[in-house]
N, C-alpha and C positions, 0 to 999 in steps of 0.2 A: 907545839907547832900548830899553826892555824890550819883548820881543815880546808880541803880544796874548794868546797862549796862556799865557805865563809871567807874567802879571800877578797872580801869587798866591804866597803864602809860607806854609809850614808846614801844620798839620792842622786839619780841621774835624770830625774824628771825635768829640771830646767833645760837640760841639753836636748831632750827629746822633743821639747816644744818647738825647737827650730825646724822650719819646714825644709829640711834637707832631703834630697832624693835617697841618700844612703840610709836615712832613718825611716823610710816609708813602710818597711815590713816589720818594724818593731812595735810591740804593744806592751806598754807598761801596765801591769795587771793591778787594777784598783777599782772595786774591792776584790779581794781574794774570796772566792766562793767555795762551797763544798765540791762543786764540779771541778774547780781549779785544782783543789787538793787531790781529788781522785786522779786527775791527769798526771800529777807528780808522783803518785804512788808507784812503788816498785824499785827495780834496780836501774842505776844510772852509772855511766862512765864519765869521768873527767877527761875532756878532750884537749882543752888548752885554755890559755888565758894571756892577758897582757895588762900590766899595771905600771903606772908612773910612780906610785908610792914605793919608795925603796924597800920598806919592810915586807910588803906584800909581793913585790917583784922577786925578792930573794927567796921567800917561802915558796912561791910558785915554781921557781927554777929548781928547787930541791926535790920536787915531786917527779918521780920517774914514771909512776903509773898509779891510778886510783879508781876505785869504784865504791858505790855506797847504795844503801837502801833507804828509801823514804816510806814511812808507815804513818799516814795521817790519823790524827785523833780529832775528829770534827768538833765534838762537844767541848774539848779542852783547848781548842785553838793551838794545838801543838802537832809537831811531826817527830816521831821517833826516828833517829838517825843512827844507822850502823855503817861505819866508815872503815874501808880497808885501803891503806895507803902504803905504797912502796917508796921509801926515801932512803938514800944512802945505803942502798943494797940490802935493806931489811924491811920486813912487813910491820906496820904499825896499825893496830886495830883500836877503834874508839867507838863507844856507844854513848849517845847523849840525846838531848831533846832540842828541837828548834821551835822557837816561839813564832806564831803567825800573827802579824798585825793586819787583820783583814782590811780595814778601812783604807789604809794608805798603801797597801800592796807590798809590804816588806816582810822579810824573815830575819830572825836574829838568833844568835847563839852566844853563850859565854865562853870565852877562850882566853887564857892567860890573864884572868882577873878583870876582863872588860867585855862589854857587850859589842858584838859585831853585827852590823845591819847590812842587809842585801836587798836590792830591788829586784823583783822577779819580772823577767821579760819573756814573753811567749812569742814564738815564731809561727809561721804558717804550717810548720811541720810539727805534729803532735808528739813526735818522738825525740824532740830536742827542746832545750830551753837555755836561757842565759841568766846570769846574775850580774848586776852592774854596780859601779862605784863612782862616786864623785866627791872627793874629800877636799874641802877648801878650794873648790873650783877646778879648772882644767888641769892644773898642775899635778893632781893626784888621781886622775880618772883611771878607770880600769874595768875590765869585763872578763868573765869566765864562761865557758861553753861546755854543755853536757848533752849526752845522747844515750839512748837505750842500748847502743852497741858500741864496742871500742873503736870502730871505724865509721866514719860518716861519708855520705855521698857528696859529690862535688856541689850539688845544689844546696845541701845543708851547710857545707863549709862556706859557700858563698854568702849565705845569710850572716854567718859569724863575721866574715871579713867585711861585709857591708856595715855591720854594727860597729866594728872596730874603727872603720873609716868615719862613721857617724860621730864618734866621740873624739876624733882627732888623733888616733894612734896609728902609727905606720905598721904595715904587715910584718915588717922585719922585727918588731918588738914582741911578737907572739912567741910564747913557749908552749910546745905541744908535749903531751904525754906519749909513752911508748908501751903498748900492751905487752910487747915481748919482754919487757923488764919487770913485769909483775911478779912478785914473790909471795903474794897473799893467797894463791890458789889452795894450798894444803890447809891453811887455817880456815879459809872460807868453807871448804868442804867439810871440815870437822864441825864447824858451827851449824851448818845446814843439817848434818846428820843428827846433831844434838837436838836441834829444833824439831826435827821430824819425830824423834823418839818422845819428846815432850808432848807433842800434839797427839801422838798415838796413845800416850798414857793418860791423857786428860779426858 
């Protein structure tokens, strides 16, 4: 199953070039610097997404709740990803690495035998970010939204809604996660206890 952060393919840059008021607060990050990676470090919650591509839309709709950890490795241009996803009433955990393409501002991961690319978009709120998609033009555009808490403020949500409007998707097409349906709490706690013991033993 495609990871929630990676429910995106190729580039939104051509769309962002349009001088639309709805796109005014979006910043396509290029290049990605160490400071950018530091901003992404830590725990994030998948808030919601909207995709025109049928494959990604179906995958997004199957996600009941999800959160993950980003651990940047500056020298290697990689991010260690630890992902907890609740889908079909069960918890699915995955650990992998994300490749950082600094120059063009994209992230990628291998999933189901192919590489998935995501454009990183930063908002004015340092505690949220978005990943964008534009596959074969407007027909398959999409965007996903993340925050450092499972619930966002109205102002933060408005930035996501403005971004969705920017790429021509209607608000009714958005699928949101529901923290109340998260079933990964016990496994996450177990992993955190194990990590703590490893750190104490080292």
